[in-house]
N, C-alpha and C positions, 0 to 999 in steps of 0.2 A: 585755519578755516574758522570763521565766526559761528559759534554754536547758536547764538541768539538769532542770527540772520537765517540759519537753517530752520529754526523753530518757526519763525515768521512765515517763511515760504511754505512749510508743511501745513501750517494752520490755514493757508489760503487755498489749499488743494481742493477742498470740498466745494468750492465755488466754480471750479473749472469744468467746462462742458467739452466732452470728447466724442469724436465720430470715428468708429473703427470700420475700415473697409477691407475685405479680404476673404480668405478661405475659412469660412465659419464651419466649425466641426463639433461633433458630439462624441464624447467618450462614454461608451456603454460598458459598465463594469458588472459582470455576471459572476456571482459567487455560489459555491456549493461545497458540500462535505463529501470527501472521497468515500465511496461505498464499496466498490470492488472493481475487478477487471472484467470488461465485457467479454462474453462468449463469442460475439460477432467479429471482434477484431481486438488486437492487443492495445486497447485503449482504456482509460479510466472511465468509470461511470460516476457522475457526480449527482448527489441529491441537492437540487436547487434550494438555496436558502434566501437569497435576496438579489435584487438588481439595483444598481445605483447609476444615475446619469450625472456626468460632469462635463462642463464646458471645456472644449479643447480647441487647439489651433488658434485662429484669430478670435474665436469666442472667449478663450481664456484671458486674452489681453483685455477684452471688454469687461470681463468679470472682475479682474483686478482693479480696473478703473472704478467700476460701480461700487465696490467695497470702500473706496476712498471718498468718492464724491456723492455718495447716497443716490446713485441711479441717474446721474446727469450724463448718460452715455447712450449713444445710438449705434446700431450696426447696419451695414449694407452688405449683403451677400446673397448667395444662391441656395435654395433648397429644392428638393425634388418633390414629386407627387408620390410619396411613400410614407409609411407610418413613422419612420425616423424623423421626418420633418416636424410632426406634431410633438414628438419627444424633445426636439431641439427648441421649439417654440416654448414649450412648458418650462424647460431649463432656463431660457432667457427671462421668462416672466418671474420665475422663482428668484432669479438673481437681480431683479429690478432693472432690467436692461430693455430699452425701447427697441423692439424688433419689428415695428410696423412696416419697415421698408425692405423686409425680406422678399426676394423675387423668386417666384416659382418657375422652374424649368422642368417640364415633364420628361425631358430627354436626359436629365442628369440625376445622379443619386445624391441624396443628402449625405455629406461627408460624415462617416461614422466609423469610429475605431472601437470594435468590440473586443474586450479582454475577458477571457474566461479563466477564473482562478479557483483552485480547490485547496482543501486542507484536510489533514487527518486529525484525529482527536488530540494528538500530542505534538502537533507541528504547526508552524506558522503557515499562513495562506501564501500560496505560490501561484504565479501566473503560468498557465499551461499552454494557452494558444491565443493569438490575436488575429482577428478578422477585420480587414479594411474594406470599406465600401466607399468608392469615390469614382468620379469621372475625370480622367486626367486631361482630356482634350480641352482646348480653349473654349470659352463660352461662345454661343452663337451671336451673330450680329443683332438679332432681335432682343436677346437677353442683355447684351451690352448696352443697347439703346435704353432699355428700362433702367439699368444701373446708372447710366449717365444722367437721366432725368432725376433720379433719387439723389445723386451727388449734387446736382445744381440746386436742389431744394434744401438739402440738409447742411451743406458746408457753411452757409451764412449764419446758421443757428448754433454753431459750435466754435470753440476757441482753438481747437487743434484737431488734426486728423492723423490717425495711425493707419498706414498701409501695411497690412500684415499678410505677407506673401509666402505661402507654403508650397507654391508652385503646383497647384492643382487646377489651374486654369481660370480662376476668377479675375485676377488682375491683368488686364491687357494693356498694351502700350497706349491705346486711346484713352483708357480710364486714367492711367498715370498722368498723361498730358492734361486731361480735363481737370483733375484734382489740383495739379500744380498751377494751372492757368487761373482757376477761380481763387485759389488760396493766395496767390500773389496779389491779385486785385484787392482782396479783402484783408490782406496782411495776417493770414492764418499760418500757424505752425504746421509743418508736415514732417512726420517721422516715419522712416521706412524700417520695417523689420523683415528682412529677406535673407535667404540662405545662399543665393547665387544671383548671377546676372545683375549685379548692383549698378552697372553702367546704364541700365534702362531708366534709372530714377534721376532725371536731370533737375537741377535747381530746387531740391528739397532742403528742408532746414537741417536735418541730421539723419543718420542711420545707425543701427545698433547690431552689426554682425558679431558673431562669436569668433574666437581665435581660429579654429580649424577652417571655418568658411572664409575668413579673411585671407588666410594663407593660400587656400585654393584659388581665390579670386586674383590675388596679386602674383601668384606663381613662385613664391619663395617663403621660407620659414621666418618667423618673427621671434628672434632670440634676444634682442637688445633694443635699447632706445632708438638707435639709428635705423634698425629694421622697421620699427613701428612708424617712425617719421617718414620713411620711404613709402610704406604702405599707405599712410595718410595722404601723402602727396599724390600717389597713383589714384586712389579712390576719389579724392576731392577734385583732381584735375578732370577725371572722367565725368563726374556728376555735378560739380560746382556746389556740393553740400557745404554748409557753413561749418559743420563739425562732424566727427565720426566717433562713436563710442564703441570700443571693442571689448567685449566681455571675455575674460580669460580664466573662468572657472576658479579654482583655488588660488590663483595668482591675482585675483582682483579684476580691475578694469583699467583701460587706457583711454583717455580722451585726447583727440587730435584736432587742433584748430589751425587756422591760417595755413592751409595746404600742407599740413604736417609739421610746420615749423614749431608750433607750440604743442608740447608734449606734457601730459600730466598722468602719472600712475597713481591709482587709488587702490590700496591694499584691501583684502577681505578683513572686515572688522572683527568677526567672530567665527573661527573655523571649527569650533566645538559643536558636537551633536548634529552632524549632517546626516539626515535620514534619507532624503529624496530630493534630487535636483530637478525633477520633472516640473516644467512650467516656470522655472525661475527666470528664464529669459523673457517670458511674457510679463512677469512682474517688473523686471527692470525697465522694459519698454514702456509699460503703463506709467510707472512713477517718474521716469525720465521725461515723458511727454507732458504729464500733468505739471511737473515742476518747471519745465521750460515755459509753459503757458502761464504759470504763476509768477514769472519774472526772474527765475533762477538763471545763472550762467550755465553753460554745458557742464562744467566741473561740479558745481553745486547740485545740479539735477542728477548727475551720475552718482554722487555721494548718497543722495536720498534713495535712488534706485538700488544702490549697493546695500544700504541698511535694510530696505524692504526684502531684498533677495535673501539676506542673511536670516530673516525671520521665517520665510516660507520654506526654506530647505530643511528646517527642523520638523516639518510636517510631511506626511505621506501624500502623494498625488499632487494634482494641480491645486495648490493651496493659495490663499489670499491673506492680506494683512489689513491693518486699519491705521488711521492717523494716530490714535492713542498709542498703539504698539510702536510705530515708527519713532514718535517723540520719546518714548521710553528707552529706546535702544540707540539713541544718538551717542556716539563715543565722546568721552570727555576731551580726548585729544585725537586729532586726525593728522597723521603724518603723510604728506603727499610728496611724491618724487617728481621733480621737474626736469 
């Protein structure tokens, strides 16, 4: 793999404009110091110290993009009429993400994952409980119509689209069809990040499922090159996607092209100091999309995504990286398996 070519692609990423459509979420992190056991119930009493808001779900993919292209990213998604909606807007604005096309639906909750963590004076902070706020039903026709209008307006202004589906009801079949229809006409890249129901996404550019989700989708384990090629054939036959990137955790990534016939395995470049893999998939999707829009091949784009993921897993929580960091961590030699 040509290191100089990778560097040229990475240096072009800041000029790429990305549109993220999907289940936009807010991670609310509440921290406290353990004080004592409650007399009311056998539970801990925490003395609140601070609260932190982090972009999660599809919002995290947008955040990763924003850190690379200096805010040339917009989001389309749903918020409710609740105080979490303003917290999410504030988080978007702090991350330099255009959220002007957020659609309010008073019958839905703003997707929020609240994690409450406590610590004793001589111990590390530990998560105690998580509370999820979300509306799992598909969005209403009225809300869908508003989303379609925003999609028609924003796709022409961007180079690539990420459909980030956490299966909380935002992305309907009609929205998928409209995104693909407009993108085809305008020659835009469409990348799908979904955990299941991959067959819904017809004629997209590529998709980025992880290994467990891929195995569930195709119905068999992926243990060798032949298994991966068969999975690639299944998925691309169903979707007509030009390529599939399967993330395999500590085993790296596999890129499948030409209906599974072309197989490329990319190893993890640095397995040391893995602190937290939270959000690493969003990092891969963000950099993969940016790189494809910058002219990279699927394998080159996956390598850049792999480098970025190797950086963020050394940090706690949904972390991000930068062009400078990615350039710094390009391996001197990249051994690919074909």
